[in-house]
N, C-alpha and C positions, 0 to 999 in steps of 0.2 A: 581605504577596506571596509567597508560597513563592520561592525562587531559580530553580524550575525554570518557574513559572509567569511570572516575570520573562522565563527565557530563550524561554520560548516567545514574547510579548509584543512582544521586541526583534524576535525572526525575521518575526513575522506582518506587523509595522510595517515593516520592511525589503521585505520582499516584496508589498506594499501600494501600498509607494509609486512601484513600478514602473509601477502601473497596471493593467488590465486586468480582468476581469470580475469579479462575488464568486460564486464556484464554489463548485457544489452536488453537486457529483460529485467524489472524490478517483480516479482512477486511478496505481498503483504497478505501472509495465511494466517485466514478470521479462526473461529474457534472451533474445534473439529477437522480443521487441516492442514494443522503443525507439521503432523507425519509426511505431509508431501515432501517436507525438505531433506526426509531420510533415504530419495530417491535419487537428493541431486548426486552427480559422479567427482568425483575428486573435491572432496568437500571442505571447505576452510572455513570454520566456525569460530565466530567472535561474537564471546556474550556481553552485549548494551552496555553493562557495565564495568568494560575495557575501552570502551570506543568515547573519547571526550566529547561531554556535552551532552550525550546522550540520553534520551529518559528509558527508565527502564520500567516495565508495566511488572503494578500487581495484583492482576488478575490472575486466577486459578487457572492453571492449564496449559498457561501462556509461557512458554521456553526461555521466552528472554534472549535471541541472539539472531546473529545476521549468519547465513550460511549462503557461501559463494561456493560456483563449480559450474557441474553442464546436467542440462536436465536435457534429455531427448535431444543432446549434441549442442544447444543453446548457455551460452553464458549467459549465466544466471547471477541473482540474488534473493534470497527469500528473506524475509522477515519473520522467524518463528513466534509470535506473538507481534503485539504492540499495546499502544498505549491508548486510555479513550480521556476523552473530554472528563467522566464520569469520576473518574479517580484523582482528578482536582487538578491536572497536566492543564496548560494555555494552548492557547490554539499555535504556538507558535513554537511550542513545543513539540506538538503530536503531527505540525504539519515536518519538524527538523528530518526526522527519517528519510521520507519524501526527497527533503532537497541534497539529503546526501547522496541519495541513490544516485540522483538526477547528475552531481558532482563526480560519481565515481564511472558514468558514462552510460547509465541506461535509460534506453531512449523510449521505452514501450512500459506501461506498469500496468497489473493484474490485481485490482484490489476483490479480496473476498472478506465475507462475514458472514455470520450467523444475525438475523433480523424475523420480526415476527413480522405478520403479513395483515392487511385490512382486506383485501380482493377476495372477495365470497368462492371463485369461481377456482382460486389455489388451495393447496391441502398442504398439511404440513410436510415437512420436509422435499418441496419442490423446490426445483430450484428456479434460481429467475436472473435475467441478462437485465439490467440496470438500463432503460434508455434515455431515464433524465434525473431529476435530485429536484427535492425542496427543501430549503432548509431552514426549521423550523426551532434552531438552535440557541437564538438570540447569540450567536458569536460567528463570526466571519473569519477566517484566517488570512484575509489580506488584510484584516484592520491595520492599523500603526504605520508608522514610515514607510516607503516603498522604496526598494532601490530595484534601479529598473534592468540591474545583469542579472535578477532572478527572475523578472518578469513584468509586465506590465501590471499596471496598476488595478485596468479595470480587462482581463483577459476574456475574448469571446469566447463563450460557452457553449454556444449550438452544437456543439460537438465534441463536448469535453470527453462524450462515452464514443468512440472512434465507430462511424460506422461501418468500415473494413473489417474490422476487430467482432464488432456484433455480428458482423451477416457471417464472418468465420465460424464462431462459436454456435452461431444456429444450425449451420451447415455440418460444421460435426457434430453436434448434438442427436440432428437427423441421423447420419450415418452410423454412431453409434446405439441408436433406438432409445436416446436417453429424451426423456420431457423436460423440455427447458421453456419455462415462462417468460414473459416480459411483463417491464412495469416498471415507476418508477418509484424510486427510494426517497422516503422522508425521513431526515434525519432530527433528531429530537436529543438533548441534552441528557435523555436518560438518569439512572439507572432505571 
């Protein structure tokens, strides 16, 4: 077993030992959305600093814990806060929680964040559904030794943002009367 796989398994085991449901949906709750985790029923809360090898956020307002339970009846795990490249973490450390969520059973990942926009047709506070991304960070989470058990060296990303889930999000937003923009996310190293 590779060192990374071993660390993932140790983190998974520590989380699983706390009990709770086997999550199928992972939520990474960005700035301003951490309170969504308070709606999770039967929550098992695990601080990041109690999970082996898990990076701990230093960003203000990030609670720094996993919340596992049910949201609208669905088994979920939510990250209340996350780590950022500008905090000095490596890409391997930043992606580690996602790999652990996958090891826990997560099949669908929803990522949220607060970001600035360049499209003059958008207004401050608009919600945007990501259709694609451009990485201007100068770093890539796939760099370094590859273990095929974690995925291919060069994964196909043509549908990285699942078309069916994007369509569902648009449909639900329309039904609820929520304005939902669509656009391409450009990643920069920040801050």
